[in-house]
C-alpha positions in Angstrom: -28.7 -71.3 0.5 -26.5 -69.9 -2.2 -25.8 -72.3 -5.0 -22.6 -73.1 -6.8 -23.8 -71.5 -10.0 -24.8 -68.3 -8.2 -21.4 -68.0 -6.5 -19.6 -68.8 -9.8 -21.5 -66.1 -11.6 -20.8 -63.6 -8.8 -17.1 -64.4 -8.8 -16.8 -64.1 -12.5 -18.5 -60.7 -12.4 -16.6 -59.4 -9.4 -13.2 -60.4 -10.8 -14.2 -59.4 -14.4 -13.4 -62.8 -15.8 -15.4 -64.2 -18.8 -16.5 -67.8 -18.9 -14.1 -68.2 -21.9 -11.2 -66.9 -19.8 -12.2 -69.2 -16.9 -12.2 -72.1 -19.4 -8.7 -71.2 -20.4 -7.5 -70.8 -16.8 -9.0 -74.1 -15.7 -8.7 -76.2 -18.9 -12.4 -77.0 -18.6 -14.4 -76.6 -21.8 -16.4 -73.5 -22.5 -19.5 -75.8 -22.7 -18.8 -77.2 -19.3 -18.5 -73.7 -17.7 -21.7 -72.7 -19.5 -23.6 -75.7 -18.1 -22.3 -74.9 -14.6 -23.5 -71.3 -14.9 -26.9 -72.4 -16.2 -27.3 -75.0 -13.5 -27.7 -77.9 -16.0 -24.9 -79.9 -14.4 -23.1 -79.8 -11.1 -19.3 -79.9 -11.0 -17.2 -82.7 -9.8 -15.1 -82.1 -6.7 -11.9 -81.9 -8.8 -13.5 -79.2 -11.0 -14.7 -77.2 -8.0 -11.1 -77.3 -6.6 -9.7 -76.2 -10.0 -12.2 -73.3 -10.4 -11.7 -72.1 -6.8 -8.0 -72.0 -7.3 -8.4 -70.1 -10.6 -10.7 -67.6 -9.0 -8.6 -67.3 -5.8 -11.6 -68.2 -3.5 -12.1 -71.0 -1.1 -14.0 -74.1 -2.1 -16.4 -73.5 0.8 -17.2 -70.0 -0.5 -17.7 -71.2 -4.1 -20.1 -73.9 -2.8 -22.1 -71.3 -0.8 -21.1 -72.5 2.6 -19.0 -69.5 3.6 -20.2 -65.9 3.8 -18.7 -63.2 1.8 -17.4 -60.6 4.3 -19.2 -57.9 2.4 -22.5 -59.7 3.1 -22.0 -59.5 6.9 -23.8 -56.6 8.5 -22.4 -55.4 11.8 -25.3 -55.1 14.2 -25.3 -52.1 16.6 -24.8 -54.4 19.6 -21.6 -55.8 18.2 -20.5 -52.3 17.1 -21.0 -51.0 20.6 -19.2 -54.0 22.1 -16.2 -53.5 19.7 -16.1 -49.8 20.5 -16.0 -50.6 24.2 -13.2 -53.1 23.7 -11.1 -50.7 21.6 -11.4 -47.6 23.9 -8.7 -48.7 26.3 -6.2 -49.6 23.6 -3.2 -47.4 22.8 -3.3 -45.6 19.4 -0.7 -48.1 18.1 -2.8 -51.1 19.3 -5.9 -49.6 17.7 -4.0 -49.3 14.4 -3.0 -53.0 14.7 -6.6 -54.0 15.4 -7.8 -51.9 12.4 -5.3 -53.7 10.1 -6.4 -57.1 11.3 -10.1 -56.2 10.7 -9.2 -55.0 7.2 -7.6 -58.4 6.5 -10.5 -60.3 7.9 -13.0 -58.3 5.9 -10.7 -58.0 2.8 -10.8 -54.2 2.8 -8.1 -51.6 2.3 
C-alpha cells in the first residue's frame, strides 16, 4: 500500500511545489512538513485535509487509498470491450465519450 509520505512527495514533485511552499500554503510549519515527508510523524486528520486542499487532490488519494489514473493500465480485454462498445456510436457520441474519458483520466 502506498503511504501518506510517498503520496505527499509525489504530489509535491508533480506539482513542482517545495515543502517550504506547502508550509506557506497550509500554515503548517516547515519542520512538520519535513517530518511528514521523512515518515517520522503521521499527520492528524485536519492536517491531511488542509494538505489535500492545498495540493488539489482528494484525501483518499493522499492517504494512498485511491489510484492515480496514470497508474491504471488498460488490459487488452477491456480495450477490446471498449472498442466494441464504441463502434456503433455516431461520430458525435464517440467525441462525447472521448471527452468523458479524458476527464476521468485527467488527460487533455
